matplotlib code that plots the C-alpha trace (Angstrom):
import matplotlib.pyplot as plt

x = [-69.6, -70.2, -73.8, -75.1, -78.5, -81.4, -84.4, -87.3, -88.2, -90.8, -93.1, -93.1, -94.1, -96.8, -98.2, -98.6, -100.4, -102.9, -104.1, -101.7, -101.4, -97.7, -95.6, -93.0, -89.5, -89.1, -85.5, -82.7, -79.5, -76.4, -74.6, -70.9, -70.1, -71.4, -70.8, -74.1, -72.4, -70.3, -73.4, -75.0, -77.7, -80.4, -83.5, -86.6, -87.9, -90.9, -93.2, -92.0, -88.5, -89.3, -91.9, -90.5, -91.2, -94.7, -96.7, -97.4, -100.9, -103.5, -101.2, -102.6, -100.4, -101.6, -100.3, -97.0, -96.6, -97.4, -94.8, -92.2, -92.8, -92.3, -89.1, -87.9, -88.5, -86.5, -83.6, -83.7, -83.3, -80.2, -78.6, -79.4, -80.6, -82.7, -81.1, -82.3, -78.7, -77.9, -76.2, -78.2, -81.6, -84.4, -86.6, -90.0, -91.6, -94.8, -96.2, -99.9, -101.6, -101.7, -100.1, -96.7, -94.0, -90.3, -88.5, -86.5, -87.5, -84.5, -83.4, -82.5, -78.8, -79.1, -81.8, -79.7, -79.2, -82.8, -86.1, -86.7, -89.2, -92.8, -94.2, -96.2, -99.8, -101.7, -98.8, -96.1, -93.5, -93.8, -91.0, -91.4, -88.0, -87.1, -85.0, -83.0, -81.3, -79.1, -79.9, -77.4, -77.0, -74.6, -77.4, -79.7, -77.2, -77.1, -80.2, -81.8, -85.6, -88.6, -91.1, -94.7, -96.0, -99.7, -99.6, -102.9, -101.8, -99.0, -95.3, -93.5, -90.0, -87.2, -83.9, -81.3, -79.0, -75.8, -76.6, -73.0, -71.9, -75.5, -75.4, -77.7, -76.2, -79.2, -82.6, -85.3, -88.9, -91.8, -95.1, -98.6, -98.5, -102.0, -105.3, -107.9, -106.6, -106.4, -103.2, -102.6, -103.3, -100.4, -100.0, -99.9, -97.5, -95.2, -95.2, -94.5, -91.6, -90.2, -90.0, -88.5, -85.6, -85.3, -82.2, -80.8, -77.0, -77.1, -78.9, -80.9, -78.9, -79.5, -81.7]
y = [-14.7, -11.3, -10.1, -6.6, -6.9, -4.7, -6.1, -3.8, -3.3, -5.7, -2.9, -1.3, -4.7, -5.1, -1.7, -3.0, -6.1, -4.2, -2.1, 0.9, 2.1, 2.7, 0.3, -1.5, -2.6, -6.2, -6.8, -5.2, -7.0, -6.5, -9.8, -10.5, -6.8, -6.1, -2.6, -1.4, 1.8, -0.3, -0.8, 1.8, -0.1, -2.5, -4.4, -5.6, -9.2, -9.3, -12.2, -11.6, -12.9, -16.6, -19.3, -19.8, -16.2, -15.9, -13.4, -14.4, -15.7, -12.9, -10.3, -8.8, -7.2, -3.8, -4.6, -5.7, -2.5, -0.4, -2.1, -2.1, 1.6, 2.4, 0.4, 2.2, 5.6, 4.6, 3.4, 6.5, 8.9, 6.9, 7.4, 4.0, 3.6, 0.7, -1.5, -4.8, -6.1, -4.9, -7.5, -6.3, -8.0, -7.1, -10.0, -9.5, -11.8, -11.9, -13.4, -12.9, -14.7, -14.3, -16.9, -17.9, -18.8, -18.2, -17.6, -19.1, -22.6, -24.6, -27.2, -30.7, -31.3, -33.7, -31.7, -29.2, -29.0, -29.3, -27.4, -25.6, -27.0, -25.8, -22.9, -23.6, -24.1, -20.8, -18.7, -18.3, -16.9, -16.7, -15.2, -14.2, -15.4, -18.9, -18.1, -21.4, -19.9, -17.7, -18.6, -21.4, -23.6, -21.2, -18.6, -21.1, -21.3, -17.5, -17.5, -14.9, -15.2, -13.1, -13.7, -13.3, -13.5, -12.8, -10.2, -10.1, -7.4, -9.3, -8.8, -7.5, -8.8, -7.8, -9.5, -7.8, -10.3, -10.0, -12.3, -12.6, -14.2, -15.6, -14.4, -12.1, -8.8, -7.2, -8.2, -6.3, -6.8, -4.6, -5.5, -4.3, -4.1, -5.5, -4.7, -7.3, -9.4, -6.6, -4.9, -1.3, 1.5, 3.3, 5.8, 2.9, 0.9, 4.0, 4.4, 0.7, 0.6, 3.8, 1.9, -1.1, 1.2, 3.1, 1.2, 0.7, 1.3, 3.9, 7.0, 9.3, 11.9, 15.5, 17.4]
z = [25.0, 26.4, 26.4, 27.4, 29.0, 29.9, 31.8, 32.4, 36.1, 37.4, 38.5, 35.1, 33.6, 36.2, 35.2, 31.6, 32.8, 34.9, 31.9, 31.8, 28.2, 28.5, 26.4, 28.4, 27.3, 28.2, 27.0, 25.0, 24.3, 22.2, 21.4, 21.4, 21.7, 18.2, 17.0, 15.4, 14.2, 11.8, 9.6, 7.4, 5.7, 6.7, 5.4, 7.1, 6.6, 4.3, 3.3, -0.2, 0.7, 0.3, 1.2, 4.7, 5.7, 7.1, 9.1, 12.7, 13.3, 13.3, 11.7, 8.5, 5.9, 7.0, 10.5, 9.1, 7.0, 10.1, 12.2, 9.3, 8.7, 12.4, 12.5, 9.3, 10.9, 14.0, 11.8, 9.6, 12.5, 13.5, 10.1, 8.5, 5.0, 3.6, 0.9, -0.5, -0.4, 3.2, 5.4, 8.4, 8.5, 10.9, 11.9, 13.5, 16.1, 18.2, 21.3, 20.9, 23.7, 27.5, 29.6, 31.1, 28.6, 28.1, 24.8, 23.3, 24.3, 25.2, 22.6, 23.8, 23.7, 20.7, 18.9, 16.9, 13.9, 12.8, 13.1, 16.4, 18.9, 18.2, 20.1, 23.2, 21.9, 21.9, 23.0, 20.5, 19.9, 16.2, 14.1, 10.4, 9.4, 10.8, 13.9, 13.7, 10.6, 12.8, 16.4, 17.0, 20.1, 21.9, 22.2, 23.9, 26.8, 27.5, 29.7, 27.4, 27.9, 27.0, 29.8, 28.7, 32.2, 32.2, 29.4, 27.4, 25.0, 23.3, 22.9, 19.8, 19.4, 17.1, 16.1, 14.1, 12.3, 10.4, 7.4, 6.4, 9.7, 10.3, 13.9, 15.9, 16.8, 18.7, 20.1, 21.9, 22.9, 24.0, 25.8, 24.9, 21.1, 21.1, 22.9, 23.5, 20.7, 18.1, 16.9, 17.9, 15.4, 13.7, 16.6, 19.1, 17.0, 16.6, 20.4, 20.9, 18.3, 19.9, 23.2, 21.3, 20.3, 23.6, 24.6, 21.1, 21.2, 18.4, 19.5, 17.1, 15.3, 16.4, 14.0]

ax = plt.figure().add_subplot(projection="3d")
ax.plot(x, y, z, "-o")
ax.set_aspect("equal")
plt.show()
């Protein structure tokens, strides 16, 4: 399995921890050489999808709509259109508490298939759409980790999944989506999501 990986420099991450308002890209990965240009439509996970889709703790619907709107803007400038039947699904996750944790937590050898291990108490991560639906055992052996370190602002995470193959094609995460336990305003969320897409393999189209 070939994975393209981007890990933000440690000094940039430390700047976020120490109170800098700049949003920091934590990770950006394309899985199995997936060609994101091969897709033209997408959809964003929503609590209306089914009973198993839930907002992360502390996230209000207004926060969700702000994040979804910012993601839609980034996809639109790259030429993608929204469609309720699109095979490309964007899943949203959050780490919302300071502390040391890695994600995803490693499943025991005999654990899968079945529900994923619960989040570390008080830390997360929490995904709106159950990640075990597409995150198979092979991906737990890639070494991919989102390290929360000592962030206090929180981390916004995004998985993009091909629902036909039920496999992830892209993941990214950005630090400092929250401030003192509260979600950023629309301007801050726009900046955070812009950083989330800063290493996205499909660049914005020229206006």
